C-alpha positions in Angstrom: -15.7 -35.4 15.9 -14.4 -31.7 16.0 -11.1 -32.6 14.4 -12.8 -34.2 11.4 -15.1 -31.2 11.0 -12.3 -28.7 10.9 -10.5 -30.8 8.4 -13.8 -30.7 6.2 -14.1 -27.2 6.7 -10.5 -26.4 5.4 -10.8 -28.5 2.4 -13.9 -26.4 1.2 -12.4 -23.3 2.1 -10.3 -23.6 -1.1 -7.0 -24.5 0.2 -4.8 -26.0 -2.5 -3.2 -29.3 -1.0 -3.4 -27.9 2.5 -4.7 -29.6 5.5 -4.8 -28.2 8.9 -3.6 -30.9 11.5 -2.7 -30.9 15.0 1.0 -31.4 13.8 1.0 -28.6 11.2 0.8 -28.4 7.3 1.3 -30.6 4.5 3.4 -29.3 1.4 1.1 -28.3 -1.3 1.2 -30.5 -4.6 2.7 -28.9 -7.7 0.3 -27.7 -10.4 -0.6 -29.7 -13.3 1.7 -27.8 -15.8 5.5 -28.2 -15.0 7.9 -25.1 -15.2 9.8 -24.8 -18.4 12.9 -26.9 -18.4 15.3 -24.3 -19.7 13.8 -21.3 -17.6 16.7 -18.8 -16.9 16.7 -17.4 -13.6 18.8 -14.1 -13.1 21.8 -14.4 -10.5 21.1 -12.2 -7.4 24.1 -11.0 -5.9 22.4 -9.7 -2.7 20.7 -13.3 -2.4 24.2 -14.9 -2.5 25.8 -12.7 -0.2 27.8 -13.4 2.0 27.9 -17.3 1.1 29.4 -16.8 -2.4 31.2 -13.5 -2.1 34.7 -12.6 -1.0 34.2 -9.3 1.2 36.5 -6.7 2.0 35.2 -3.5 3.7 36.1 -1.0 6.5 35.6 -2.5 10.0 33.2 0.3 11.4 29.5 0.7 12.0 27.6 4.0 11.3 24.0 5.2 11.0 21.8 7.5 8.9 18.5 9.4 9.5 15.5 7.5 8.6 13.3 10.8 8.0 13.7 14.4 7.9 13.7 16.2 11.4 10.5 18.3 11.9 11.3 21.8 13.4 8.8 24.4 14.5 10.3 27.7 14.7 10.5 31.3 13.3 7.2 32.4 15.0 6.8 35.8 13.1 3.1 36.1 12.7 -0.1 34.6 13.9 0.0 32.6 10.8 3.2 31.0 11.9 1.4 29.8 15.3 0.0 26.3 14.3 0.1 24.9 17.9 -3.1 24.8 20.0 -3.3 26.6 23.3 -4.9 24.5 25.9 -4.2 26.7 28.9 -2.9 30.3 29.4 -2.2 32.9 26.8 -0.1 32.7 23.6 1.7 35.1 21.2 4.8 35.7 19.5 7.9 38.1 19.5 11.1 38.4 17.6 10.6 34.8 16.3 9.7 33.2 19.6 6.5 31.4 20.6 5.5 33.5 23.8 3.6 31.6 26.7 2.2 32.8 29.8 -0.1 30.8 32.5 -2.0 33.7 34.2 -2.9 31.7 37.3 -2.5 28.3 35.7 0.4 26.5 34.1 0.6 27.2 30.3 0.1 24.0 28.1 0.1 23.8 24.1 -0.6 20.9 22.0 1.0 20.2 18.5 -0.7 21.4 15.4 -4.1 19.8 14.9 -4.3 17.3 11.9 -0.3 16.7 12.3 0.0 13.0 12.9 3.4 12.3 14.6 4.7 8.6 13.9 6.8 8.3 17.0 8.3 5.2 15.7 10.5 7.4 13.5 11.8 9.8 16.2 14.0 9.3 18.9 13.9 12.5 20.7 11.9 16.0 21.4 14.2 18.9 21.8 12.8 22.2 22.9 15.0 25.3 23.0 13.5 28.2 25.1 13.9 30.9 27.9 11.7 30.7 31.0 11.6 33.6 33.6 10.6 31.5 36.3 9.5 27.9 37.4 11.0 24.6 38.3 10.0 22.1 35.8 9.4 21.3 32.0 7.1 18.6 31.1 6.1 16.9 27.7 3.3 14.3 27.3 2.9 11.8 24.5 -0.2 9.7 24.9 -0.2 8.5 28.5 3.5 8.9 28.9 4.9 12.0 30.8 8.5 13.1 30.4 10.1 15.7 32.8 13.1 17.7 33.4 14.4 20.6 35.8 14.5 24.0 34.3 17.8 25.4 33.4 19.0 29.0 34.8 16.1 31.4 34.4 16.0 34.3 31.8 18.5 32.5 29.5 18.1 30.1 26.5 18.4 26.4 27.3 18.1 23.3 25.3 16.1 20.4 26.8 16.2 17.1 25.1 13.8 14.4 25.9 14.6 10.8 24.7 11.6 8.7 23.9 11.3 5.0 23.5 7.8 4.3 23.2 6.4 0.7 23.6 3.9 1.2 20.8 6.0 3.2 18.1 3.3 3.2 15.4 1.0 5.3 17.6 0.4 8.9 16.6 -0.5 10.6 19.8 -0.1 14.4 19.9 2.5 16.1 21.6 1.7 18.3 24.6 4.1 20.6 26.1 4.0 22.4 29.3 7.1 24.7 29.4 7.0 25.7 33.0 5.2 24.8 35.9 5.0 28.5 37.1 1.6 30.0 37.2 2.5 33.4 35.8 5.8 33.6 34.5 6.6 34.3 30.9 8.3 31.4 28.5 9.9 32.1 25.2 10.1 29.1 22.9 12.7 29.5 20.1 12.1 26.0 18.6 10.4 22.6 19.0 12.2 19.8 17.2 11.5 16.0 16.5 14.7 14.3 16.1 14.7 11.4 13.9 15.9 7.9 14.7 18.6 6.7 12.6 19.1 3.6 10.3 21.9 1.6 11.6 24.6 0.0 9.5 26.3 -2.1 12.4 28.5 -4.5 10.1 31.3 -3.7 7.5 28.9 -5.0 5.0 25.4 -6.6 5.0 22.0 -6.7 3.3 19.5 -4.2 4.0 16.2 -2.7 2.4 16.8 1.0 1.8 14.7 3.9 0.6 15.4 7.2 -1.0 12.5 9.5 -1.5 10.2 6.6 -1.0 12.0 4.5 -3.7 12.9 1.2 -1.8 15.4 -1.3 -2.8 17.2 -4.5 -1.6 20.8 -3.3 -1.1 24.2 -4.5 -0.1 25.7 -1.7 2.0 29.4 -1.3 2.5 31.7 0.8 4.5 34.3 2.1 2.1 37.0 1.5 0.9 35.2 -1.8 -0.1 35.2 -4.9 -2.4 32.7 -7.7 -2.9 33.8 -10.3 -5.5 31.9 -13.1 -7.1 32.7 -16.0 -9.4 29.8 -16.2 -11.8 29.3 -17.8 -15.1 28.2 -15.3 -17.6 25.2 -16.4 -19.8 24.8 -15.7 -23.6 23.7 -11.9 -24.0 24.5 -11.3 -20.3 23.8 -8.0 -18.7 24.6 -6.6 -15.2 21.9 -4.4 -13.7 22.2 -2.5 -10.5 21.8 0.6 -8.7 24.0 2.7 -6.6 23.4 5.2 -3.7 25.0 7.0 -0.9 23.7 7.9 2.7 25.6 11.1 3.5 25.3 14.6 2.2 28.9 16.0 0.7 30.2 12.5 1.1 30.8 11.3 -2.5 31.6 7.7 -3.4 33.2 6.1 -6.5 31.7 3.1 -7.5 33.5 0.7 -9.7 32.9 -2.7 -11.2 35.6 -5.0 -12.8 35.3 -8.3 -14.7 38.4 -10.2 -14.4 40.2 -7.0 -13.3 39.2 -4.9 -16.2 37.0 -2.0 -15.3 33.6 -2.2 -17.0 31.8 0.5 -14.8 32.9 3.6 -13.0 30.7 6.2 -11.4 31.1 9.1 -8.7 27.8 9.7 -6.9 27.3 12.9 -4.7 23.5 13.2 -4.6 22.2 11.5 -1.4 18.6 11.7 -2.4 18.8 9.3 -5.9 19.4 6.1 -7.0 21.7 5.9 -10.2 20.8 2.9 -12.4 23.3 1.1 -14.6 23.3 -1.4 -17.1 26.7 -3.4 -18.2 26.9 -5.3 -21.3 28.7 -8.5 -20.4 28.1 -10.4 -23.5 31.7 -10.5 -24.5 32.3 -12.9 -21.5 29.3 -15.3 -22.5 30.0 -18.8 -21.4 32.9 -18.0 -19.2 33.3 -17.9 -15.5 34.3 -14.5 -14.6 35.5 -12.6 -11.2 33.2 -9.7 -10.9 34.3 -7.3 -8.3 32.0 -4.5 -6.8 34.3 -1.8 -5.4 33.6 1.5 -3.5 36.1 4.3 -2.5 35.6 7.7 -0.5 37.7 10.3 0.8 36.3 9.6 4.3 36.9 6.0 5.5 33.8 4.4 6.6 31.4 6.2 4.2 28.4 3.8 3.3 27.9 2.8 -0.1 24.7 1.1 -1.7 24.7 -1.4 -4.3 21.1 -1.9 -5.0 19.5 -5.1 -6.5 22.7 -6.2 -8.3 21.7 -8.7 -11.0 23.3 -10.7 -13.7 20.7 -11.6 -16.4 20.3 -12.0 -20.1 18.8 -10.6 -23.0 18.0 -14.2 -24.5 14.5 -15.0 -25.4 12.4 -16.5 -22.5 9.6 -18.8 -22.3 7.7 -17.6 -19.3 5.6 -14.5 -19.9 6.0 -11.2 -17.9 3.2 -10.4 -15.5 1.5 -6.9 -14.9 -1.2 -6.4 -12.5 -2.9 -3.1 -12.8 -5.0 -2.0 -9.9 -7.6 0.7 -10.2 -8.3 1.8 -6.8 -12.1 2.5 -5.9 -13.5 1.5 -9.4 -16.8 -0.2 -9.2 -17.5 -2.5 -11.8 -21.1 -1.1 -12.8 -19.6 2.2 -13.7 -17.4 0.6 -16.3 -18.5 0.3 -20.0 -16.6 -3.1 -19.6 -19.6 -4.2 -17.5 -22.4 -2.4 -19.4 -22.4 1.1 -18.1 -24.3 3.5 -20.1 -21.5 6.1 -20.3 -18.3 4.8 -22.1 -16.1 5.4 -19.3 -13.7 2.5 -20.2 -13.3 2.2 -23.9 -9.9 0.8 -23.8 -10.7 -1.7 -21.0 -13.6 -2.8 -23.2 -11.4 -3.4 -26.2 -9.0 -5.4 -23.8 -11.9 -7.5 -22.4 -13.0 -8.3 -25.9 -9.6 -9.9 -26.5 -9.3 -11.7 -23.2 -11.0 -13.4 -20.1 -13.6 -11.2 -18.2 -15.1 -12.3 -14.8 -18.5 -10.7 -14.6 -19.0 -11.7 -11.0 -15.8 -11.0 -9.0 -16.2 -10.3 -5.3 -13.4 -8.4 -3.4 -12.4 -9.6 0.1 -12.9 -6.2 1.7 -14.2 -2.8 1.0 -11.3 -0.6 1.8 -7.7 -0.7 0.1 -5.4 -2.0 2.8 -7.1 -5.4 3.5 -8.3 -5.8 0.0 -4.9 -5.4 -1.7 -3.3 -7.6 1.1 -5.9 -10.3 0.1 -5.0 -9.9 -3.6 -1.3 -10.3 -2.8 -1.6 -13.2 -0.3 -4.6 -15.2 -1.4 -6.1 -14.9 2.1 -9.5 -13.7 3.0 -9.4 -10.4 4.7 -11.0 -11.9 7.8 -8.1 -14.5 8.0 -5.1 -12.2 7.4 -6.7 -9.8 10.1 -5.6 -6.2 8.9 -8.2 -4.1 10.9 -6.5 -0.6 10.8 -3.9 1.5 9.1 -1.1 -0.1 11.3 -1.6 -3.9 10.8 0.5 -5.9 8.5 0.1 -9.1 6.8 0.8 -12.3 8.8 4.3 -13.5 9.2 3.3 -17.0 7.7 1.4 -15.5 4.5 2.9 -16.1 1.2 3.0 -13.0 -1.2 2.8 -13.3 -4.8 5.8 -11.1 -5.3 7.7 -13.5 -3.1 6.7 -16.6 -5.3 7.6 -14.8 -8.7 10.9 -13.5 -7.4 11.9 -16.9 -6.4 11.1 -18.1 -9.7 13.4 -15.7 -11.3 11.2 -12.8 -11.8 12.4 -9.0 -11.3 9.7 -7.6 -9.3 8.4 -3.8 -8.8 5.6 -2.2 -7.1 4.5 1.3 -7.8 1.7 2.3 -5.3 0.2 5.8 -5.1 -1.9 4.7 -2.0 0.1 4.2 1.1 -2.2 1.6 2.3 -1.0 -0.9 -0.5 2.6 -0.7 0.3 5.0 -1.0 3.4 2.5 -0.1 6.1 0.5 -3.3 5.0 3.7 -5.5 4.8 3.3 -5.6 1.2 7.0 -4.7 0.3 7.7 -8.4 0.7 9.1 -10.1 -2.5 9.4 -6.8 -4.3 13.2 -5.9 -5.6 11.8 -2.2 -6.1 9.2 -0.4 -4.4 8.0 3.3 -5.2 5.6 4.4 -2.6 3.2 7.3 -2.9 5.7 10.1 -2.3 8.0 8.8 -5.1 4.9 8.9 -7.3 4.2 12.5 -6.2 7.4 13.5 -7.6 6.0 13.0 -11.0 2.6 14.6 -10.1 1.6 18.0 -11.7 -1.2 19.2 -9.8 -2.4 21.7 -12.5 -2.7 18.9 -15.1 -3.3 15.7 -12.8 -5.7 17.3 -10.2 -7.2 14.4 -8.2 -5.7 11.7 -10.4 -2.1 10.0 -10.3 -2.2 7.3 -12.9 -0.1 9.6 -15.2 2.4 9.9 -12.5 2.4 6.2 -11.9 3.0 5.6 -15.6 6.1 7.7 -15.7 7.9 5.6 -13.1 6.5 2.5 -14.9 7.8 3.6 -18.1 11.2 4.2 -16.9 11.5 0.9 -14.9 10.1 -1.0 -17.9 12.6 0.5 -20.1 15.3 -0.7 -17.8 14.0 -4.3 -17.4 12.4 -5.2 -20.4 14.9 -7.7 -21.1 14.4 -9.6 -17.7 11.3 -11.7 -16.7 9.4 -9.0 -14.8 6.5 -8.9 -12.5 5.1 -5.2 -12.3 2.3 -4.1 -9.8 1.0 -0.6 -10.6 -1.7 0.7 -8.2 -3.6 4.0 -9.3 -6.1 5.7 -7.3 -7.9 7.9 -10.1 -11.6 7.0 -9.2 -10.9 7.7 -5.5 -12.2 10.9 -3.9 -11.7 13.9 -4.2 -13.6 13.9 -7.3 -11.3 16.2 -9.2 -10.6 15.0 -12.9 -8.1 16.7 -15.3 -10.1 19.3 -17.3 -10.2 17.7 -20.7 -11.9 14.5 -19.1 -14.0 16.3 -16.7 -15.9 18.0 -19.7 -16.7 14.5 -21.0 -19.3 14.0 -18.4 -19.6 17.3 -16.2 -20.0 21.0 -16.6 -16.7 22.6 -16.3 -18.4 26.0 -15.6 -19.6 24.3 -12.5 -16.3 23.0 -11.2 -15.6 25.7 -8.9 -18.9 25.7 -7.4 -18.6 21.8 -6.9 -15.2 22.2 -5.5 -16.4 24.6 -2.9 -19.3 22.5 -1.7 -17.0 19.5 -1.7 -14.6 21.4 0.6 -17.4 22.1 3.0 -18.5 18.3 3.2 -15.0 16.8 3.5 -14.1 18.9 6.6 -17.4 17.5 8.3 -16.9 13.8 7.1 -13.9 11.6 7.1 -13.8 7.8 7.5 -12.1 4.6 6.7 -12.6 4.8 2.9 -13.2 8.3 1.0 -15.6 10.4 2.8 -18.8 9.4 4.3 -21.6 11.9 3.3 -25.2 11.5 3.7 -28.2 13.7 2.2 -28.6 14.9 5.7 -25.0 16.0 6.0 -25.3 17.8 2.7 -28.4 19.8 4.2 -26.6 20.6 7.5 -23.5 21.9 5.1 -25.9 24.1 3.1 -25.4 21.9 0.1 -28.2 20.8 -2.2 -28.1 17.0 -2.1 -29.2 16.1 -5.6 -26.7 18.7 -7.0 -23.9 17.3 -4.9 -24.4 13.8 -5.9 -24.9 14.4 -9.7 -21.8 16.5 -9.7 -19.8 13.6 -7.8 -20.9 11.0 -10.1 -20.3 13.0 -13.2 -16.5 13.7 -12.0 -16.2 10.2 -10.7 -17.0 8.7 -14.1 -14.7 11.3 -15.7 -11.7 10.0 -13.3 -12.5 6.6 -14.4 -12.1 7.6 -18.1 -8.8 9.4 -17.3 -7.6 6.0 -15.7 -8.7 4.1 -18.6 -6.5 6.4 -21.0 -3.7 5.9 -18.6 -3.9 2.1 -18.7 -3.9 2.4 -22.5 -0.7 4.3 -22.6 0.9 1.7 -20.3 -0.1 -1.0 -22.6 1.5 1.0 -25.8 4.6 1.3 -23.9 4.6 -2.5 -23.4 4.0 -2.8 -27.1 6.6 -0.3 -28.1 9.3 -1.9 -26.0 8.3 -5.3 -27.7 7.3 -7.1 -24.7 3.4 -7.0 -24.9 2.7 -10.1 -26.3 4.9 -11.9 -23.9 3.1 -10.2 -20.9 0.1 -11.3 -19.0 -2.0 -8.2 -18.2 -4.3 -8.5 -15.1 -6.7 -5.6 -14.5 -8.4 -5.4 -11.0 -10.2 -3.2 -8.7 -10.0 -3.5 -4.8 -13.4 -2.3 -4.2 -16.3 0.3 -5.3 -17.6 3.5 -4.2 -21.2 4.2 -3.1 -23.4 7.2 -4.1 -26.2 6.7 -1.8 -27.5 3.3 -2.8 -27.5 2.6 0.8 -27.5 6.0 2.4 -23.6 7.2 2.0 -20.8 8.0 -0.2 -17.3 6.5 0.0 -16.5 3.0 0.9 -15.6 0.6 3.7 -18.7 1.1 5.7 -20.6 -1.8 4.3 -20.7 -5.0 2.2 -23.1 -4.2 -0.4 -22.9 -4.8 -4.1 -21.6 -1.3 -5.1 -18.6 -2.0 -2.9 -17.9 -5.7 -3.3 -18.2 -6.1 -7.0 -14.7 -5.8 -8.3 -13.4 -5.6 -11.7 -11.3 -8.7 -13.0 -9.8 -9.3 -16.5 -7.0 -11.2 -17.8 -5.4 -10.7 -21.3 -2.6 -12.5 -23.3 -2.9 -13.6 -26.7 -0.7 -16.7 -26.0 -2.1 -17.7 -22.7 -5.7 -16.7 -23.6 -6.2 -17.2 -27.1 -9.9 -17.5 -27.1 -11.9 -14.4 -25.5 -14.5 -15.4 -23.0 -16.8 -13.9 -20.4 -17.2 -16.0 -17.2 -20.4 -15.6 -15.1 -19.6 -17.8 -12.2 -18.8 -16.2 -8.9 -15.1 -15.7 -8.3 -13.1 -13.6 -5.9 -10.1 -11.4 -5.7 -8.1 -14.0 -3.8 -8.3 -16.2 -6.9 -5.9 -14.2 -8.8 -2.6 -15.3 -7.1 -3.2 -19.1 -7.7 -4.2 -18.5 -11.2 -1.3 -16.5 -12.1 1.1 -19.3 -10.7 -0.8 -22.0 -12.2 -0.6 -20.3 -15.7 3.0 -19.7 -15.3 3.7 -23.3 -14.4 4.7 -22.5 -10.9 4.0 -24.3 -7.6 1.3 -22.8 -5.6 2.0 -22.2 -2.0 0.4 -24.5 0.8 -1.6 -21.8 2.6 -3.7 -19.9 0.2 -7.4 -19.6 0.2 -8.2 -18.8 -3.3 -8.8 -21.0 -6.2 -7.0 -21.1 -9.7 -9.2 -19.9 -12.4 -6.9 -21.6 -15.0 -9.7 -23.9 -16.1 -11.5 -21.1 -17.6 -8.4 -20.4 -19.6 -8.1 -24.0 -20.7 -11.7 -24.6 -21.6 -11.8 -27.2 -18.8 -14.6 -27.6 -16.0 -14.3 -25.5 -13.1 -15.9 -26.3 -9.8 -15.9 -24.0 -6.9 -14.3 -25.7 -3.9 -14.9 -23.0 -1.3 -17.2 -20.2 -0.5 -17.0 -16.8 -1.9 -16.8 -14.5 1.1 -16.1 -10.8 1.8 -15.7 -9.2 5.3 -15.2 -6.0 7.2 -14.1 -5.2 10.8 -15.2 -2.5 12.9 -12.8 0.7 12.7 -11.6 1.4 16.2 -10.3 5.0 15.2 -13.2 6.7 13.4 -14.7 9.8 14.6 -17.5 9.7 12.4 -19.1 6.1 13.1 -22.2 7.8 14.1 -22.6 8.7 10.4 -22.3 5.2 9.2 -23.3 2.8 12.1 -21.9 -0.3 10.5 -18.4 1.1 11.3 -18.8 0.0 14.7 -19.3 -3.5 14.1 -17.9 -6.7 12.2 -19.8 -7.8 9.1 -19.4 -10.8 6.7 -21.1 -11.7 3.6 -21.3 -15.1 1.8 -22.0 -14.7 -2.0 -23.4 -17.5 -4.1 -24.6 -17.7 -7.7 -28.2 -17.4 -6.5 -28.0 -15.7 -2.9 -26.1 -13.2 -0.8 -26.2 -13.2 2.8 -24.8 -10.4 5.0 -24.3 -11.2 8.7 -23.8 -9.0 11.5 -23.3 -10.5 14.7 -24.0 -7.1 16.6 -26.1 -5.6 14.1 -28.8 -4.7 16.5 -26.5 -2.9 18.8 -26.2 -0.2 16.1 -29.7 -0.1 14.9 -29.1 -2.6 11.9 -30.4 -6.1 11.3 -28.4 -9.1 12.1 -28.9 -10.7 8.6 -29.9 -9.7 5.2 -30.6 -11.9 2.4 -30.7 -10.8 -1.2 -32.0 -12.8 -4.2 -29.1 -12.3 -7.0 -31.2 -14.0 -9.5 -33.4 -10.8 -9.6 -31.6 -8.2 -7.4 -28.1 -7.7 -8.1 -27.7 -4.5 -6.5 -28.8 -5.5 -2.9 -32.0 -3.4 -2.8 -34.6 -5.8 -1.4 -34.0 -7.7 1.8 -35.9 -11.1 1.4 -34.5 -12.8 4.5 -38.0 -12.9 6.3 -39.4 -14.7 3.2 -36.7 -17.2 3.1 -35.8 -18.5 6.4 -34.5 -21.9 5.3 -31.8 -20.1 2.8 -30.9 -18.0 5.9 -30.4 -20.8 8.0 -28.4 -22.8 5.5 -26.0 -20.0 4.7 -25.8 -19.1 8.4 -24.5 -22.7 9.2 -21.9 -22.1 6.2 -20.8 -18.8 7.5 -20.4 -20.2 11.1 -18.4 -23.1 9.8 -16.3 -20.8 7.8 -15.5 -18.5 10.6 -14.5 -21.4 12.8 -12.1 -22.5 10.1 -10.4 -19.2 9.6 -9.6 -19.0 13.3 -7.7 -22.3 12.9 -5.9 -20.9 9.9 -4.9 -17.7 11.9 -3.1 -20.1 14.1 -0.8 -21.3 11.4 -0.2 -17.9 9.7 0.5 -16.1 13.0 0.3 -12.4 13.4 1.7 -9.4 11.5 3.7 -6.6 13.1 2.5 -3.3 13.5 3.6 -0.7 11.1 5.5 2.5 11.6 3.9 5.2 9.8 5.5 8.6 9.2 3.8 12.0 9.5 3.5 12.6 5.8 2.2 9.2 5.1 -0.3 9.7 7.6 -1.3 13.1 6.1 -1.6 11.4 2.7 -4.0 8.7 4.3 -6.1 11.4 5.7 -6.3 13.2 2.3 -7.7 10.0 0.9 -10.3 9.8 3.7 -8.6 7.1 5.8 -7.5 7.5 9.5 -10.7 9.1 10.5 -10.2 10.3 13.9 -7.1 9.2 15.6 -5.5 12.3 16.8 
């Protein structure tokens, strides 16, 4: 009886042709529309390596640093002393950090707010002079490392090799430079020594990043040759990038076609990718030997061939795909969804020509799990991302992987770290520009608290290089996200620029007092405590939030104009989404991630393409963010993976009946690391919500433990803002929906068993700092 119940649950949970059986999974059936017969798939040289390649490379192994070293030194003034003194006395002299115990051993702690991603470092090295004592000790979390002190009154180097079992942790570093109670210590430097990327073979595949631009590469030890026999299509083009791994070790890259050189470049800058586009149209219809060669003065120097690809300029039948994510955009603050202010004039225009979903529920109310749900078509409850270190399950299929396997060239440009590698969302992307790559194009004086213009600069360049290929571009912008600092020209549309300095001062006070999973959790009481007028603050925050939305809308318009200028707009499916909203005291707080109320769970969902969507339409039925992936695949005529939980919305495009097969659900997990959970009690517990056309039920199993009700019911026919809990007046509806939630939870536990678990991500110091700047990582120190 139990097995039959589980089978029924999985069917209503929205799986496309998927049944959970004791023996495993059944392959999904193909969608109703078949793929175009003549669809051209680019030839990926890295995917064909080494089976279709003839390889010659220096038979050596080598390595390169995975990040820059961190060094604290030159302690010349009090401002240079950022370490925290835990015991003893601390000062400076001639560039050294001076410590003395005075009756107890001296102890210092790494700088406050400085998060060390230990997975990126292999050692701690300290250079110092101790006048006395027997032992130096460091502590990382609960791990201690000790060494005997060298000869007294002379500088010695102490290296502690660390191999932490949980490398993603960010424990602070504690240093006890001597066990003497009174002797003086003079620390010249403290260094974190980076781990190294290993290149163990003469040539192999590997994903490599340069300034947070990650690419799939073939690495080779020079001198090298990788030769392929390929058939060149009509209007054939050869695309690739080249890179090096050692400073002051230039490499010459060459490509020949049937022994005729068609490309040559000497590269000396270790920090860049050099992109190339080689015209092979003269070889159309021929079988050609393409030889990728490297040469360097020093034998064994590593050269990188990034995403080598043979493609064509010939017309294609399948459309390109652009998903444009506007992080922290609440739907009811857009003119697209009826907001009084015209915050999204371009989005409104786009919506008038496309398909707009008026009732889209996101699957989580902070970026990392919500974006993971978008990309995998899994409920956030199911993929299980709870914190900043979790990644998507190994068994999950990503949209990028599906499109890449169908011949699309894929790129992700993400200005929020939570939407990139630390979530495992690099899977399937040929090109990934993380937030630090975006920051290279960021102008603080112009952009202030926005990044969509910087994302565009990368996107424009990439689109120019890949407009002749079938492409999938994911662009993730965070303009509406706190801090509320729009560019001046947009701020003046809704806010008083004369009050900007005062607002920024008040915001600085508040943000230091409250940091949480999403944005900043600020209440009226906190404003009063900080000496900030609550109504003044809220009005200023909303005005500037709206101005940032207007700026993001402008940036989206520029991207669409670029697609038109490149001649690919009409052949591009554009999807605009948001991952969650932002609260402005509708339920007591600001920020996001702390609840499942409508201001956070109502997301934007718009689709536009004149060929695929010839008739504009607004859809009122409840849909969810996980529906995007199967919709895209069906519209493109591609097979939908077996393990997805969303449902294709293509019937709305085709004018066919649509029947929701599974529940619309959203959820949130307790945040284990937040220092400010006492501000928003729901952060300490798990919550789920079931959304129907007429009702919404929020369920908190342990709600009473934090002073909240266990269930809240809202009548969506008259209350779309979750203002009045009518659970007491409708016990039958509560019981009915609770039964549905219980069955859904049971089914998701079974699906987790199929998917497996994700890995724990390594997060470097700069990324952790950026997450904190956005209001994440509320307390893990």
